[in-house]
N, C-alpha and C positions, 0 to 999 in steps of 0.2 A: 503493500500498500505507499502508494507515495506521499511525502509529507507536504502538509499544506502551508502556504505562505500567506502572510496578509494582502490586501489589495495594495496597490500605488496610491499614496493620497500626496495632497498638496504638501501636507506637513513633512513627510518623509522625504518628499524632493527636496524642500528648503534645507533640510537638516544635511542632506546629501551636498547642495551646491554651498552650504555654509561650510563644509568640509573641503570642498575646492577652492573656494574663496582663501581659506585659511593656508592651502598649497600654493597661492599665489598664481591660480590659474587667471587669465585674462577675462575682463569683463564682457567680451565678445564670446568667449567659449562658453561662462556661466548663461549668456544670454540664450545661447544655441542650445547649450543642454536642457535648459527649461523647457525649452520650446517642444524639443524633442518626448522629453518626459511626460510633458501636459500631454502631448500627442497620445503615447501610451495609456496614460491615466485614463484620458476620454474613451480610448478604445476598448477598454476594459470594464469601465463603466460600474466599478466599486467590485468586480468578481476577483476573487484570489489569485494570485500569480500562480502560473503553472507552465511547464515547458511547452505542452501544447497550446496554448494560448500565444504564447511568444510566437511559436513557429508560425500561426496562423496569422499573428500581426507582421510577421516578418513578410509573408507571402503577401498581403497586401500591399507593404510598402514596395515590393520587386513590381508590382502592376502599376506602380503610381509614379515611382521615383527612378532618377537614373542609379546606377548600382553605387556610383560613387557618393550619392548622397544616402542611399539606404545603409551602407556602410558607415558612413558617421553617425547616422542615428542609433545603429546596432552599437558603436562604440561608447555612446553616452548610457544606453540601457547597461550596456554589460559593465561599465563602470558603476554604475549604480546597484547592480548585482553584488558586485565585489564587496562594497561597502556594507552592504547588510549580511553579508557572509552566505550569500546564496548562488556561490561561482557555478552550481551544478544545474543552474537555470541559463546559463550564458547560451548565446546562441551564435552560431559561426557566420563569419563575414563571408560576403560574396567574393568569388575570385575574378577580379577585373584584370580582362586583358591588357597588357602594357601598349600603349598606342606609339608605333614608330615615327611616325611624322605628325607634325603639329599641322593645324587647319590653317593654310596660307591665306584664306580670306579674313582672318581674325587677327593677321599679323600686322602690326604697323610699320610701314615703310620708311626709310631716311627722308624720303622726299615728303612724304605725308607729315612725319616730324615737323620738317621744316615749315611747309606751308600752315600748321598749326601755332608755332612761333610767331612767324610771320602776322598772322591774323591776330595774335593777342596785341601785336606791337601795333598792329594798324587801328586797333579798337582803344588803343592806349591803356590796355591792363597789364603794366607792366609788372604788377606782383605774380599775376598768373603766367606771365611770359616766363618770369625768374624760377617760379616752381616747377614749372615744365621743364625746363633746362635743368633744373636740379635734380630732379628725379631720373633724367635721361643721363644725365653727364655723371652721376655718381652711383647710379642704382640703389640709392638709400630708399627705405619706406616711410611712408609719411601719412598723416591721417587724410585718408581718401573722400570723406562724404563730400565738402565743400568743393573740393578741388573737382571732383569728378563732376558735378552738376556745371561748373563754371567751362570744363574742356567740353561737355556734351553741348554746350551753347554755341561753340565754335564751328562743330561738325558742317553744316550746311554751307556756311558762306567758305569754309577754307575746303570744299570739296573732298570731305573725308568722310568715309563710311562711319557711322555711331558705333557699330559694332567693335571697331577697332580702338575706339579711343576709351581707355582706363589708365589710371594711374600706373596699374600694372603692366600696361602694354609698354610704356616707357622704360619700367626695368628690363623686361624681354628685350626690350631695341639695345638698351645700353649692355647687356649681358651678351648678345650676340655680336655686337660691334667692337665690344672688349675681346670676345674669344676670338673673332675672326683676326685680330692683329698681336694678341698676345700668345693665345694656345696653351694658357695656362689656367686650366680648369680649378687646382687648389685655391689659387691666389682671388679668382673671381667668386669662390664660395666664400671666402673671408670679406670681400668686399660687400657682397649682398648678405652677409649676415645667416649663412645658411650653416647648418651644424654638419649635413650630409652631402656629400659630393654628389650623390644621386638627387637630389632636389636641383642642384646646380644643373644637370645634365638636360633636365627638363627645358630649362632657360634657354640653352644652347641648342636645342632641337633644331633639323633643318627640316624644311618643308617637301614634300614628297617631289616636287616640280625641280627644287634646287638639287636633291637627290639624283633625280633623271638626268639632269644637265650633267652631273658630276660623272655618271657612269656613261655618258655619251661621248664627254671626252676623252674617255680611254681608247676610243677606237677600236673596240674589240668585238662589236656587231656589225658584221658585214651587210646581212640582209633585213 
């Protein structure tokens, strides 16, 4: 006979999040975990926790969200379960196939970056011009909320697709430009503040079109 566990409640979620706050987890992480755990709480609707219910919830998530989002939600729930000593209820994460090539349609080009900076200067928004150049020239992370909104306002007049314009796109462009010149992944990881080179490799990933051109230059395809 399986052991019964109490329902997920707001009080229990608050206690777990207080623990995470004491572990100095970021405010963004706490907010995200609260949202995910509240979703589980609403799904269970005061029913006690059990492995079968969690698996059913996981299958529902798979039908609604991308695999990366599902895994993020499962990580939050598994942490909650460990905190209360219910590791036996933990659910396995989805296996996500590694993407070999980036989506070129979402990568900001140097020419588009130049147009964005020129447009900020044309509109006498010196602050935003300097912020954009700071992110792209140094790869540093900055608070994105206000910057993102201002950058989006430039897209139409600068002739740049809105889906390409995020502060993170500038960090990617910095990483690709730096790596194309220096070929020093370890140093780039230090500059970007990455604890793992695996993360940095994502920033320097090439598009499928670039890879195809490089292969074509080998001159080994005859027909």
